[in-house]
C-alpha positions in Angstrom: 149.7 132.1 -142.5 148.1 133.8 -139.7 149.1 137.6 -138.7 147.0 138.2 -135.3 145.2 141.6 -135.7 147.1 143.1 -133.0 150.1 143.8 -135.3 148.2 144.8 -138.6 149.5 148.0 -139.7 151.9 148.6 -137.2 154.8 146.3 -138.2 157.5 147.8 -140.7 159.0 144.1 -141.0 157.5 140.9 -139.1 160.1 141.0 -136.4 159.6 140.1 -132.6 162.6 141.4 -130.2 163.3 138.4 -128.4 162.9 139.6 -124.7 167.2 139.6 -123.4 167.9 139.0 -119.6 169.2 142.0 -118.3 169.4 143.9 -121.6 166.3 144.7 -122.5 165.1 147.7 -121.1 162.8 150.5 -121.4 165.0 152.5 -123.8 165.2 149.5 -126.5 161.8 148.6 -126.3 160.5 152.0 -127.4 163.3 152.4 -130.1 162.4 148.8 -131.8 158.7 149.7 -131.1 158.5 153.2 -133.0 160.8 151.3 -135.4 158.0 149.1 -136.5 159.4 145.5 -134.6 157.5 144.1 -131.4 160.0 145.0 -128.5 160.3 142.9 -125.1 161.9 142.5 -122.2 161.7 139.9 -119.2 159.4 141.5 -116.5 162.3 140.5 -114.0 164.8 142.9 -115.4 163.0 145.5 -113.6 164.8 145.3 -110.2 163.3 146.0 -107.8 160.1 144.5 -108.4 158.0 147.8 -108.2 160.4 149.3 -110.9 158.4 147.3 -113.3 155.3 150.0 -112.4 157.4 152.5 -113.2 158.6 150.5 -116.8 155.3 150.1 -117.9 154.0 153.4 -117.1 156.6 154.6 -119.5 156.5 152.5 -122.5 152.7 153.0 -122.4 152.7 156.5 -122.4 155.8 156.7 -125.0 154.3 154.7 -127.3 150.6 156.0 -127.1 151.9 159.6 -127.5 154.0 158.5 -130.2 151.0 157.0 -131.7 149.4 160.5 -131.5 151.9 161.9 -133.2 151.7 159.3 -135.9 148.2 158.3 -136.8 149.2 157.0 -140.0 152.5 155.2 -138.7 151.8 153.6 -135.3 154.0 152.2 -133.0 154.5 148.4 -133.1 152.7 146.3 -129.6 155.1 145.7 -126.8 155.5 142.3 -124.9 156.2 141.2 -121.9 158.4 137.9 -120.9 156.8 135.8 -118.0 158.7 133.2 -116.6 156.6 130.3 -115.5 159.2 128.3 -113.8 158.5 127.5 -110.2 161.7 129.4 -109.3 160.1 132.5 -110.6 158.4 133.9 -106.8 157.3 137.0 -108.6 155.2 135.7 -111.2 151.5 136.8 -109.7 152.8 140.3 -108.8 154.3 140.9 -112.4 151.1 139.6 -113.8 148.8 142.0 -112.0 151.1 144.8 -113.3 150.6 143.5 -117.1 147.0 143.5 -115.9 146.9 147.3 -115.1 148.2 148.5 -118.2 146.7 145.8 -120.0 150.2 144.9 -121.7 149.3 143.9 -125.4 151.5 141.0 -125.6 152.7 137.9 -123.3 155.8 136.1 -124.1 155.4 132.8 -121.6 158.8 130.8 -121.0 160.0 127.7 -119.4 156.4 126.5 -118.2 153.0 126.9 -119.9 150.2 127.7 -117.5 146.2 127.9 -118.5 145.4 130.3 -116.0 147.9 132.7 -116.9 146.7 132.4 -120.5 143.0 133.2 -119.6 143.9 135.8 -117.4 145.8 137.8 -120.7 142.9 137.0 -122.5 140.5 138.7 -120.4 142.1 141.9 -120.5 142.5 141.7 -124.3 146.1 140.5 -124.8 147.3 137.7 -126.9 150.3 135.1 -125.1 153.2 133.7 -127.5 155.0 130.7 -125.5 158.3 129.8 -126.7 159.3 126.2 -127.0 162.3 124.0 -128.3 160.2 121.1 -129.4 157.0 119.4 -130.5 156.1 118.0 -126.9 156.1 121.6 -125.7 154.6 123.1 -128.3 151.3 120.8 -128.4 151.3 121.6 -124.8 151.2 125.5 -125.2 148.6 125.4 -127.5 146.7 122.7 -125.3 146.9 125.3 -122.4 145.4 128.1 -124.4 148.6 129.5 -125.7 147.6 131.8 -128.7 151.3 131.4 -130.6 154.5 129.8 -130.6 158.0 130.7 -130.8 160.1 128.1 -132.3 163.3 128.2 -131.0 165.5 126.3 -133.0 169.1 125.5 -133.5 171.2 128.4 -133.4 169.3 130.7 -131.3 170.7 132.6 -128.5 170.5 132.1 -125.1 168.2 129.0 -123.7 167.8 127.4 -127.7 166.8 124.2 -129.0 168.3 121.5 -131.3 165.8 121.5 -134.3 166.8 122.9 -137.6 164.4 125.6 -138.1 163.7 124.5 -141.5 162.5 121.2 -139.9 160.8 122.6 -136.6 158.5 125.0 -139.0 157.5 122.5 -141.3 156.6 119.7 -138.4 154.5 122.1 -136.7 152.9 123.6 -139.5 151.3 120.0 -140.1 149.2 120.5 -136.7 148.9 124.2 -135.8 148.1 127.0 -138.6 148.2 129.8 -135.7 150.8 132.2 -135.6 154.5 131.4 -135.2 157.9 133.1 -134.7 161.2 131.5 -135.3 164.2 131.9 -133.5 167.5 130.7 -134.4 170.8 132.6 -136.0 168.4 135.6 -137.8 170.6 138.4 -137.7 170.1 139.8 -141.5 166.9 140.5 -143.6 167.5 137.9 -145.7 167.2 135.2 -142.8 163.8 137.1 -141.6 162.1 136.4 -145.6 163.6 132.9 -145.0 161.6 132.7 -141.9 158.6 133.4 -143.5 159.3 131.9 -146.7 159.8 128.5 -144.2 156.4 129.2 -142.9 156.9 131.5 -139.7 154.8 134.4 -139.7 157.6 136.5 -137.4 161.3 136.4 -137.4 162.0 136.6 -133.2 165.4 138.4 -133.0 167.7 138.8 -130.1 172.0 138.8 -130.5 171.8 141.5 -133.2 170.1 144.0 -130.5 172.6 143.1 -128.0 174.8 145.2 -130.3 172.6 148.4 -130.1 173.2 151.6 -128.7 170.0 151.3 -126.6 170.8 147.7 -124.7 171.9 147.3 -121.3 174.7 145.8 -122.2 178.6 146.6 -121.0 180.9 147.7 -124.1 182.8 144.8 -123.9 179.8 142.4 -124.6 178.6 144.8 -127.5 181.7 144.7 -128.8 182.5 140.8 -128.6 178.9 140.8 -130.1 179.9 142.8 -133.2 183.5 140.8 -133.7 182.0 137.3 -133.7 181.0 134.6 -136.0 179.0 131.3 -136.0 182.4 129.6 -134.9 182.7 131.5 -131.5 179.3 130.0 -130.0 179.5 127.5 -127.3 176.6 124.9 -126.6 176.4 124.1 -123.0 174.1 123.4 -119.9 176.9 124.4 -117.5 175.5 127.9 -116.3 172.2 127.8 -115.9 171.3 123.9 -115.8 169.7 124.4 -119.2 171.8 124.0 -122.6 172.0 127.6 -124.3 174.5 129.3 -126.9 177.3 131.4 -124.9 180.2 133.6 -126.6 183.6 131.9 -126.6 185.5 134.4 -125.8 183.4 135.2 -122.4 184.1 131.9 -121.5 187.7 132.2 -122.0 187.8 135.2 -119.9 186.4 133.8 -116.9 189.3 131.6 -117.4 187.7 128.0 -118.8 187.9 126.3 -121.7 185.0 126.3 -123.6 186.4 122.9 -125.4 186.1 120.8 -122.3 183.3 122.1 -120.1 181.5 120.0 -117.4 177.6 119.1 -117.5 175.5 120.6 -115.3 172.3 119.5 -112.9 169.4 120.3 -114.9 167.5 120.3 -111.8 169.2 123.3 -110.9 168.9 126.6 -112.8 170.9 129.3 -112.5 171.6 129.3 -108.9 175.3 129.9 -109.6 176.5 128.7 -105.9 177.6 125.5 -104.5 175.9 123.6 -101.3 178.0 125.9 -99.1 176.9 129.2 -100.8 180.1 129.7 -102.2 180.2 130.9 -106.0 180.5 127.6 -107.8 181.1 129.2 -111.7 180.8 132.3 -113.6 177.2 133.5 -113.7 175.2 133.6 -116.6 174.3 136.4 -118.5 176.7 138.7 -116.1 180.3 137.4 -116.7 178.9 134.7 -119.1 177.5 136.1 -122.4 174.9 134.3 -124.4 174.4 134.8 -128.5 173.1 132.9 -131.0 174.8 131.8 -134.5 173.9 134.9 -136.3 176.1 136.9 -135.1 178.1 137.2 -138.4 175.9 139.2 -140.0 176.2 142.0 -137.1 177.6 145.2 -138.5 178.8 147.0 -135.7 177.2 148.8 -132.7 174.7 151.3 -134.1 170.8 152.5 -133.0 168.5 150.1 -133.3 166.6 151.9 -135.5 169.3 151.7 -137.6 169.5 148.4 -137.4 165.8 148.1 -138.0 166.3 149.9 -141.1 169.0 148.1 -142.4 166.9 144.9 -141.5 164.3 146.1 -143.9 165.7 147.5 -146.7 167.5 143.5 -147.1 164.3 142.2 -146.4 162.6 144.2 -148.9 165.3 143.2 -151.6 165.3 139.6 -150.9 164.8 137.7 -153.8 165.1 134.1 -155.2 168.4 134.0 -157.2 168.2 132.8 -161.1 168.9 129.2 -161.3 
């Protein structure tokens, strides 16, 4: 396995906090990084677009101040998620700001783009690209991504369907670079398991929704903390791309989670019909995403407290006797 130099000596556990739409904001990112895991956020969370400059300035300055005060235990690097899909008309603007602040890590999604990777390398950053199968994994590396995020079955949001056991094993046959594994990881033992499988990092999202710093309504946090894997529904209805969502939020929207229609995959996150009227509840705001690892979440706590629990469980995780 290959831990990039960017992370060495800066992580308390090998974890990347995944960029959560709406939910990941500077408070959460900074708390994650100070506690020793990579914090990240989608650039599109900063609305209007001009707010991204303020967010990047704040994160950069607060982490730099923390590092000066804690030279023996510096913060973890942070990452910005860029949606490369053609529907994102902010990509050029947001990338220019990432270049201005020399963001150490970019997480690219929904399309691999060679010129984006080259731009990030130009300012000294690295790029991880998230993928749901080998076809997209090969394409990402061919276009210059430094690492892969394997979004396996059980992950929250836009998840894949491949078992994490198979996904890592098949990827390691041809790729010896850094891998982050996503899919139902909600405790320290699961982080250790990801490493044993051959991944360098666990990629965790749903657990961080149930933190004090997350920009989620209290009902969402409580639903995450009280849910189990049986409460997760896999559907492409809400965005056009298959993802995992909380069954109680679907019921609250007046829909039958056992009989959801399918959606046109060419239409992503529009939420309106041809007349411009709302066609269905909107993903993320009304229909809440979550992965299958929610059963390990023990309540709503500060991010640092959750990460400390992960570390204890990770350090204690050993093979049981046969």
